[in-house]
C-alpha positions as CSV (number, residue, x, y, z in Angstrom):
1,X,10.1,14.7,20.4
2,X,7.8,15.3,17.5
3,X,7.0,12.8,14.8
4,X,8.9,14.8,12.2
5,X,12.1,14.6,14.3
6,X,11.7,10.8,14.5
7,X,11.2,10.6,10.7
8,X,14.4,12.7,10.2
9,X,16.3,10.3,12.5
10,X,14.9,7.4,10.4
11,X,16.2,9.1,7.3
12,X,19.7,9.3,8.8
13,X,19.5,5.7,9.9
14,X,18.4,4.8,6.3
15,X,21.4,6.6,4.9
16,X,23.6,4.7,7.4
17,X,22.2,1.4,6.2
18,X,22.8,2.3,2.6
19,X,26.4,3.3,3.3
20,X,26.9,0.0,5.2
21,X,25.4,-1.8,2.2
22,X,27.9,-0.1,-0.1
23,X,30.7,-1.0,2.2
24,X,29.7,-4.7,2.2
25,X,29.2,-4.5,-1.6
26,X,32.9,-3.4,-2.0
27,X,33.9,-6.1,0.5
28,X,32.0,-8.7,-1.5
29,X,34.7,-8.5,-4.2
30,X,37.0,-10.4,-1.9
31,X,34.3,-12.6,-0.3
32,X,31.1,-13.1,-2.4
33,X,29.2,-14.3,0.7
34,X,29.0,-10.6,1.8
35,X,26.8,-9.8,-1.2
36,X,23.7,-10.9,0.7
37,X,24.4,-8.6,3.6
38,X,25.0,-5.8,1.2
39,X,21.7,-6.3,-0.5
40,X,19.7,-6.6,2.8
41,X,21.4,-3.6,4.3
42,X,20.8,-1.5,1.1
43,X,17.2,-2.6,1.0
44,X,16.6,-1.8,4.7
45,X,18.2,1.7,4.1
46,X,16.2,2.4,1.0
47,X,13.0,1.3,2.7
48,X,13.7,3.5,5.8
49,X,14.4,6.5,3.6
50,X,11.4,6.0,1.4
51,X,8.9,5.7,4.2
52,X,10.4,8.5,6.3
53,X,10.4,10.9,3.3
54,X,6.8,9.9,2.5
55,X,5.8,10.5,6.1
56,X,7.6,13.9,6.2
57,X,5.8,14.9,2.9
58,X,2.5,13.8,4.4
59,X,3.1,15.8,7.6
60,X,4.1,18.9,5.6
61,X,1.1,18.6,3.3
62,X,-1.3,18.3,6.2
63,X,0.1,21.3,8.1
64,X,-2.4,24.1,8.8
65,X,-0.2,26.6,7.0
66,X,0.0,24.6,3.8
67,X,-3.7,23.7,3.8
68,X,-4.7,27.3,4.5
69,X,-2.7,28.4,1.4
70,X,-4.4,25.7,-0.7
71,X,-7.8,26.7,0.6
72,X,-7.1,30.3,-0.3
73,X,-6.3,29.2,-3.9
74,X,-9.7,27.4,-4.0
75,X,-11.4,30.6,-2.7
76,X,-9.6,32.8,-5.2
77,X,-11.1,30.7,-8.0
78,X,-14.6,31.2,-6.5
79,X,-14.4,35.0,-6.0
80,X,-13.3,34.6,-2.4
81,X,-15.9,32.1,-1.2
82,X,-15.6,28.3,-0.4
83,X,-17.6,25.7,1.5
84,X,-16.3,22.9,3.8
85,X,-17.5,20.2,1.4
86,X,-15.7,21.8,-1.6
87,X,-12.4,22.2,0.3
88,X,-12.5,18.7,1.7
89,X,-13.3,17.2,-1.7
90,X,-10.6,19.1,-3.6
91,X,-7.9,18.6,-0.9
92,X,-8.8,15.1,0.1
93,X,-8.8,15.8,3.8
94,X,-11.1,14.7,6.6
95,X,-13.6,16.8,8.4
96,X,-11.5,16.8,11.5
97,X,-8.5,18.1,9.6
98,X,-10.7,20.7,7.9
99,X,-12.1,21.9,11.3
100,X,-8.5,22.3,12.5
101,X,-7.5,24.3,9.4
102,X,-10.6,26.5,9.4
103,X,-10.1,27.2,13.2
104,X,-6.5,28.3,12.3
105,X,-7.8,30.5,9.5
106,X,-10.6,32.0,11.6
107,X,-8.1,32.8,14.5
108,X,-5.7,34.3,12.0
109,X,-8.5,36.3,10.4
110,X,-7.8,34.8,7.0
111,X,-11.4,33.8,6.6
112,X,-14.8,34.7,8.0
113,X,-18.0,32.6,8.4
114,X,-21.3,33.4,6.6
115,X,-24.6,31.6,6.4
116,X,-26.3,31.4,3.0
117,X,-29.6,29.4,2.6
118,X,-28.8,27.5,5.8
119,X,-25.3,26.5,4.6
120,X,-22.1,27.8,6.1
121,X,-20.0,29.5,3.5
122,X,-16.5,30.9,4.3
123,X,-15.3,34.2,2.8
124,X,-11.7,35.2,2.4
125,X,-10.7,38.8,2.0
126,X,-7.2,38.0,0.7
127,X,-8.7,36.6,-2.6
128,X,-9.4,40.1,-3.7
129,X,-11.8,41.3,-6.3
130,X,-10.9,40.8,-9.9
131,X,-9.9,44.1,-11.6
132,X,-11.5,44.8,-14.9
133,X,-11.5,47.6,-17.5
134,X,-14.9,49.1,-17.9
135,X,-16.3,51.5,-20.4
136,X,-17.6,54.7,-18.8
137,X,-20.5,55.0,-21.3
138,X,-21.9,51.6,-22.3
139,X,-20.6,49.6,-19.3
140,X,-18.8,46.9,-21.3
141,X,-16.1,45.1,-19.4
142,X,-12.7,44.0,-20.7
143,X,-9.7,42.1,-19.4
144,X,-6.9,44.1,-17.7
145,X,-4.4,42.4,-20.1
146,X,-6.2,44.1,-23.0
147,X,-4.5,47.5,-23.4
148,X,-7.6,49.4,-24.4
149,X,-8.1,53.1,-23.9
150,X,-11.3,53.4,-25.9
151,X,-14.2,51.1,-26.1
152,X,-14.5,49.1,-29.4
153,X,-18.3,49.2,-29.1
154,X,-19.1,52.8,-28.5
155,X,-15.7,54.6,-28.6
156,X,-16.0,55.8,-24.9
157,X,-13.2,56.0,-22.4
158,X,-12.2,52.7,-20.8
159,X,-11.1,52.9,-17.1
160,X,-9.9,50.4,-14.6
161,X,-12.6,49.5,-12.0
């Protein structure tokens, strides 16, 4: 049985404790001594649900699929390149977790390893190169969002590159 399954069972138990607390809360109208049991049961149920939901969220965040997607976002901002230190700092993960994720990415061919100036840099092809509009004559570059067909500087044709 995986940890995630245990946390889902804890969530169900927490819901049961909350329902039991509500039952004792209703019963406390006739006998006020049951109010203490209702409060304790509700607190135990809320605590179980809180900690199990937090643990499930932590497991989901640290899954290789999710971390690989977040690393690809980091690489996209850096023209397809990222380093181990940069990814660990931005995602707040340990070196062991990063090694696990980068192995997953290298096996899935989402990233490749390069060496630059003695440092290991990872390159992703999925980041893609940014598309620009470029003037054929003067070489000026413009954003794709700008709907230019002629260059404002020289009047030449602007093409997508």
